[in-house]
Structures are given as C-alpha cells and as structure tokens.
C-alpha positions in Angstrom: 10.7 -2.3 17.9 7.8 -0.4 16.4 8.1 3.3 15.9 5.5 5.4 17.6 2.9 7.2 15.5 3.7 10.9 15.5 1.2 13.7 14.7 -0.8 14.6 11.7 -3.9 16.8 11.5 -6.2 16.6 8.6 -8.5 19.6 8.2 -11.3 19.0 5.8 -13.3 22.1 4.8 -16.6 21.8 3.1 -17.7 24.9 1.3 -21.4 25.1 0.6 -22.1 27.0 -2.5 -25.2 27.4 -4.5 -25.2 25.5 -7.8 -27.3 26.5 -10.8 -27.0 23.2 -12.6 -26.6 19.5 -11.9 -28.7 19.4 -8.8 -31.8 17.1 -8.4 -35.1 18.7 -9.4 -37.4 19.7 -6.7 -35.2 19.0 -3.7 -37.9 18.2 -1.2 -38.5 19.9 2.2 -35.7 21.6 4.2 -34.0 19.3 6.6 -30.7 17.8 7.8 -28.3 16.5 5.2 -25.9 13.7 6.3 -22.6 13.9 4.4 -20.0 11.2 4.6 -16.6 12.4 3.6 -14.0 9.8 2.5 -10.4 10.8 2.3 -7.4 8.7 1.4 -4.8 8.8 4.2 -1.4 10.2 3.2 0.7 7.2 2.3 3.7 8.6 4.1 5.8 8.8 7.3 6.9 12.1 8.7 10.6 12.4 9.4 11.9 15.3 11.5 10.5 17.3 14.4 7.0 18.6 14.1 6.0 16.3 11.3 4.3 13.4 13.2 0.6 12.6 12.8 -2.2 12.9 15.3 -5.7 13.4 14.1 -8.2 14.0 11.3 -10.2 17.1 11.6 -13.3 17.7 9.4 -15.1 21.1 9.2 -18.2 22.1 7.4 -18.1 25.7 6.0 -20.8 27.8 4.4 -19.8 30.6 2.0 -20.5 34.1 3.3 -21.3 36.1 0.2 -21.1 39.4 2.0 -17.4 39.1 3.1 -16.4 36.5 0.5 -15.3 34.0 3.1 -16.4 30.7 4.7 -18.3 30.3 8.0 -17.8 27.1 10.0 -21.1 25.4 10.7 -19.8 22.0 12.0 -16.6 20.2 12.7 -15.4 16.8 14.0 -12.1 15.2 14.7 -10.8 11.6 14.8 -7.5 9.9 15.5 -6.0 7.4 13.1 -2.9 5.2 12.8 -0.3 4.4 10.1 -2.0 1.2 8.9 -5.2 3.0 7.7 -5.4 3.7 4.0 -8.7 5.7 4.0 -10.7 7.8 6.5 -14.4 8.4 6.6 -16.4 10.8 8.8 -20.0 11.9 8.6 -21.3 15.4 9.3 -24.8 16.8 9.4 -25.9 20.2 8.2 -29.3 21.8 7.8 -30.1 22.7 4.2 -33.2 24.3 2.7 -32.6 22.7 -0.7 -30.0 20.5 -2.4 -26.6 22.2 -2.6 -23.2 21.3 -3.9 -20.6 20.9 -1.2 -17.1 21.8 -2.0 -14.7 19.4 -0.2 -11.4 21.0 0.7 -9.0 18.8 2.6 -5.8 19.8 4.4 -3.6 17.3 6.2 -1.7 19.4 8.7 0.9 19.1 11.5 -0.1 19.8 15.1 1.4 23.3 14.6 -0.9 23.9 11.6 1.7 23.3 8.8 -0.1 22.1 5.7 1.4 18.9 4.3 -1.2 17.5 1.9 -4.2 19.1 0.3 -7.0 17.8 -1.8 -10.4 18.9 -3.0 -13.7 17.5 -4.5 -17.4 18.1 -4.5 -20.6 16.3 -3.6 -24.3 17.1 -3.9 -26.1 17.1 -0.5 -29.9 16.7 -0.4 -32.0 17.4 2.7 -33.2 14.2 4.4 -30.9 12.0 2.3 -27.4 10.5 3.2 -24.7 11.4 0.7 -21.1 10.1 0.2 -18.3 11.9 -1.5 -15.9 10.2 -3.8 -12.6 9.4 -2.1 -10.5 12.6 -2.0 -6.9 11.9 -2.9 -4.4 14.3 -1.2 -1.2 15.5 -2.8 1.9 16.7 -1.0 2.9 20.4 -0.5 5.0 20.2 2.6 8.7 20.4 3.3 11.3 18.1 1.6 10.8 18.9 -2.0 14.6 19.4 -2.3 15.4 15.8 -1.3 18.0 14.3 -3.7 19.3 11.2 -1.8 17.7 8.8 0.6 19.7 6.5 3.0 17.9 3.5 4.5 18.7 1.5 7.6 19.2 -1.3 8.2 20.5 -2.6 4.9 20.4 -6.2 3.5 18.8 -7.8 6.5 17.5 -11.3 7.3 14.6 -11.9 9.6 12.3 -14.9 10.4 8.6 -15.2 9.7 6.6 -13.6 12.5 9.4 -11.0 13.2 8.8 -7.2 13.1 11.5 -4.9 11.6 11.4 -1.1 11.7 13.2 0.8 9.0 14.7 4.3 9.3 15.5 6.8 6.6 17.6 10.0 6.3 17.8 12.5 3.4 20.3 14.7 1.7 19.8 17.5 -0.8 21.9 17.9 -4.0 24.7 19.6 -2.0 24.9 16.6 0.4 23.4 18.7 3.2 20.9 17.0 5.6 17.2 17.6 4.9 15.6 17.5 8.4 12.0 17.4 7.4 10.6 15.3 4.6 8.0 12.6 3.8 8.5 9.1 2.4 6.1 6.4 1.2 7.1 2.8 2.1 6.4 -0.2 -0.1 7.7 -3.7 -0.9 7.9 -5.6 -4.2 5.7 -8.4 -2.9 2.1 -7.7 -1.9 2.3 -10.4 0.8 5.0 -8.5 2.7 3.2 -5.6 4.3 5.1 -2.4 5.4 3.1 0.3 7.1 3.4 4.1 6.9 6.1 4.1 9.6 8.4 1.7 7.7 7.5 -1.3 9.9 7.5 -4.8 8.3 5.6 -7.7 9.7 7.2 -10.8 8.1 4.7 -13.4 6.8 5.5 -17.2 6.6 7.3 -17.2 3.3 10.9 -17.9 2.4 11.9 -15.1 0.0 14.1 -12.1 -0.7 12.1 -8.9 -1.2 12.9 -5.3 -1.9 11.9 -2.6 0.6 11.5 0.7 -1.0 11.1 4.3 0.2 9.9 7.0 -2.2 9.5 10.8 -1.6 6.8 12.9 -3.1 9.3 14.4 -5.5 10.2 10.9 -6.9 13.5 10.3 -5.1 13.7 6.7 -3.9 16.0 4.1 -2.3 15.7 0.4 -1.7 17.3 -2.4 0.2 16.9 -6.2 0.3 15.2 -8.1 3.0 15.4 -11.9 3.3 12.5 -13.6 5.1 13.2 -17.1 6.4 9.9 -18.9 6.7 9.0 -22.4 7.7 10.1 -23.7 4.3 13.9 -24.3 4.3 14.3 -23.2 0.7 13.0 -20.2 -1.2 12.5 -20.6 -4.9 12.6 -18.0 -7.6 10.1 -17.3 -9.0 7.9 -18.3 -6.1 4.6 -17.7 -8.0 4.1 -17.7 -11.7 1.4 -18.2 -14.4 2.2 -20.4 -17.4 0.2 -21.4 -20.5 -0.5 -24.9 -21.7 2.7 -26.4 -22.9 4.5 -23.3 -21.6 7.8 -23.5 -19.7 9.4 -21.7 -16.8 12.8 -22.2 -15.1 13.0 -22.3 -11.3 16.0 -21.9 -9.1 16.8 -22.0 -5.4 17.3 -18.4 -4.2 17.2 -18.8 -0.4 18.6 -21.5 1.9 20.8 -23.4 -0.6 24.4 -24.5 0.1 27.2 -25.0 -2.4 27.0 -28.7 -1.6 23.3 -29.0 -2.1 21.8 -31.3 -4.6 18.2 -30.9 -5.5 15.4 -33.3 -6.4 12.6 -31.5 -8.2 8.9 -32.6 -8.1 5.5 -31.5 -9.2 2.6 -32.1 -6.8 4.7 -34.6 -4.9 5.8 -36.6 -8.0 9.5 -36.5 -8.6 10.0 -35.2 -12.1 6.2 -34.7 -12.5 4.1 -36.3 -15.2 1.9 -35.5 -18.2 -1.1 -34.7 -15.9 0.4 -32.0 -13.7 3.5 -31.1 -15.8 7.1 -32.1 -15.8 10.2 -30.7 -14.2 13.8 -31.7 -15.0 16.8 -31.9 -12.7 17.7 -28.2 -13.4 14.2 -27.0 -12.3 12.8 -26.3 -15.7 9.0 -26.9 -15.6 6.8 -27.6 -18.7 3.0 -27.4 -18.2 0.7 -30.1 -19.5 -1.3 -29.8 -22.7 -4.6 -29.8 -20.8 -5.6 -28.0 -17.6 -4.7 -30.2 -14.6 -7.4 -31.1 -12.1 -5.3 -29.6 -9.4 -4.6 -26.0 -10.4 -2.5 -24.2 -9.3 0.2 -26.9 -8.9 3.2 -26.9 -6.6 6.7 -27.2 -8.0 9.1 -28.2 -5.2 12.8 -28.5 -4.7 14.2 -30.9 -2.1 17.7 -30.8 -0.8 18.9 -34.4 -0.9 21.9 -33.7 1.3 19.8 -32.4 4.2 16.7 -34.2 5.5 13.5 -32.1 5.6 14.9 -29.1 3.7 12.7 -28.1 0.8 10.7 -25.3 -0.8 7.9 -24.9 -3.2 6.6 -22.5 -5.8 3.0 -22.0 -7.1 2.3 -22.4 -10.8 -1.1 -21.4 -12.2 -1.7 -23.1 -15.5 -3.7 -20.9 -17.9 -6.2 -22.3 -20.5 -4.3 -20.8 -23.4 -1.4 -21.8 -25.5 1.4 -19.3 -25.4 4.4 -18.2 -23.3 5.0 -17.7 -19.6 3.4 -14.7 -17.9 
C-alpha cells in the first residue's frame, strides 16, 4: 500500500537589490520581467507529526532601504508530490531597469517550521524572460541527533509489478526515539525506483538489490530486496562492461536450487564461439578479440533440471584491450 503524501511548504523569497556591476548595459525600457525559478525538491520523506509535505510557495520581495526589510510584491503556490525531483514556477515583476534578484528558498512545514533552505541569484531584465540556476536546498530541520535507523520490512521478496512501501524509525545515541527526522531513499540499481516516501515499484528484473535510507547527518541503514521477474534465474553481475579478450565470471544469484545444473550460452549458442565470446561450464565469459556485430551480447544460464528456467546478463564489449570494468 502506498503511503500518503504529507505536507511540505516551500517558501521562495526573491530579494530585488540594485547591483552596480555584472548587469547588461543599457537595460531597455521599463517593463515586466518574467522570472522562472527552478528549485530542486527535497529528496526526503518527513517522519513524525507535522513534517509532511503539501505545497511550494514562491514569493517575490523587494528590498525596502528605509526599514532594511523586504516588501512582498508577488507570490504563487503549487502542490507537488514525492516523485518530483525539481520544481519550476514563473513570476512577473515590473522593473525600471535590469536588477539582480536574490533567490531565497525555504521549504517549510504547514506550521511554518523551516526544514530546508537555499539561495541563489539571477539577473532579471524588463521585457525578457529569465531562468535561475537550479537552487539546491540543504537541511536545517529536526533530527540532526539521529544515530540509528531501523527499516521495515527487512529482507523481502516481491514480484515484478508489485509495490512495496518501506517504513523507518530512528534512535539517538542514548537509544531514545527520535520522533521527527528526514531520510532520503535510494537503491543500488538505477532500474529499481524508490520515491521520497520509500515506495518501490518493482521492474521486470530478477535480482537482489539494496534499499537504503540516509539522513541529512549521514546516518544510514539498508536492507535487501529480491525482485522475482519473468526470468526464472537472476545472474550476478547482471550487467557488465568487458574489454576485448577480457574475462568476467558469472554466477546464479537468484532462483537456483542445490540440485540445479546449468548450461551456459552466449547469444543462444551453448558455450559461445569466437564471434560473440565464449563461456565455460562455470559461467566464466571471455570476450572475442574483435567487436561482435551484436553488441551488447547476452550471456545466459539455463537450468537443465527444470524446463524453461533460465536467466541472462548483458555484456557490453568495449573496443579496447584491458580488464573488466
């Protein structure tokens, strides 16, 4: 079951300050300046009451020299979800000449608690659209005292197409529970996506992957996840680069039995050949001396004791002479 979003507010404040240098010469006639602000979304999931995400709020502020403060001249809000990795909103402001916009971002809770902050700058020109560089936020919220993470479930097996939601709890150095903290979720295989809420959507691969949670202070924990895809066997490695004449050893990591006996092949040829490379009965592959016409090639293991049970790995042969990569 997928976890629901939660609430996060991002307040992006743009301070308009005069700049003596670095602005375009002339500047043209006064007019509206369209400013597109791009911000990286916090790669994290809020844990604990009051730390869920809801919206992105962007405000344009102009500096008030008299009282040394900012006046709000425009604002805009937008909702976003855990699968987004960047946010972009455009705001218009009237300018009499080119000005440097100071971009000040705050990702906040619904109660106004700042969790992430970031800053940048962009030159806005009347009558011209302008985009800021992506502003990367950094964490300042609660949970800096996290010392231990505990994940659940542990060491799980799912099938391709399944969805699995992970949970996490935290302890400090004294083994006391930390009620509010942030974690970033990732896996060690780019093909296996996990979103900011810790939800995995299993692709059609047969493989064991690591699911990892990391806090902003560097504390992390991991667990294994076996995905059973349409292939009966999962090989290790399942994808590799190898040079001309280079060798690499494959093994069956998922789906094998103690009684299994494997027949190895390259591009459908048992044992392979000099064109696509050879593989022995133990799964050791040696690349050919010239690039094969079919590249990458498939190295496969077939369980001779069970009809239809096999798995394959992808080998990219590189046009160099050297070792495995």
